[in-house]
C-alpha positions, 0 to 999 in steps of 0.5 A: 054697929058691927055684927057677926054673921055665919059666911056662906060659901062665896059664887063669883060671876066672871064681871065681877072680876076685872072690878076687883082682882087685887080682892081675890087672893084673899077671897081665896082665904075666906072661901077656904075657912068657909063651909061649903063650896065657892066658886070665882069666875073669869079669873084667867087673868089672874096666870099673868100677874107676879106669879100665876097666883090661883094655880099658886093660892091652890098649892097654899090651901092644898098644903092645909088640906083644902081640896080646890078645883082650877081650870083656865078660868074658874076656880072651885074651892070646897071649904071645910070652915075654921081649920087646925092646920097646926100639923102641917106646913105652909111653902110658898117659894122664891116667887116675888109675889108680895099679895100670895104671901101677904096672904099664904101668911095670913090662912097661916097665922088663923090656922096656926100652920108653921109657915115658911116664904121665901122673899117676903120683902115683896110685901114691903114695896106694897104693903111697909106696914103689914107687919106692924098692922098684923101684930095691932090685929093680935097676930104673933110670927117670928121672923127668920132670916 
């Protein structure tokens, strides 16, 4: 059985990061859309991935008006609850980072932000059916070349 609930801010200890490295970016998206201050500790290794992931996610969240504070080892996200960002634009440069691209896409779908993600094709290496799954879940989007 699945039940809905009101989300609360996320507080992660440093010890959680090594076990959930790949999940942190989508947790940043969830935190941005949850009212309150979420904090993620022990994230310094996010700088050593395909891109500096915490820094890139901070830039993306800032583009839709979500305030973040990032230090070397912690990200604080001042979540606003569900946002209508239909008057804002998310732009992701040519990062070659599939996880950042997927999270930016999901954030855009949830907030109605116009979005341009360069080199989105990197997503297909790790998740070739990503867009197909998003369509099945009801996402509406247009791919432009």
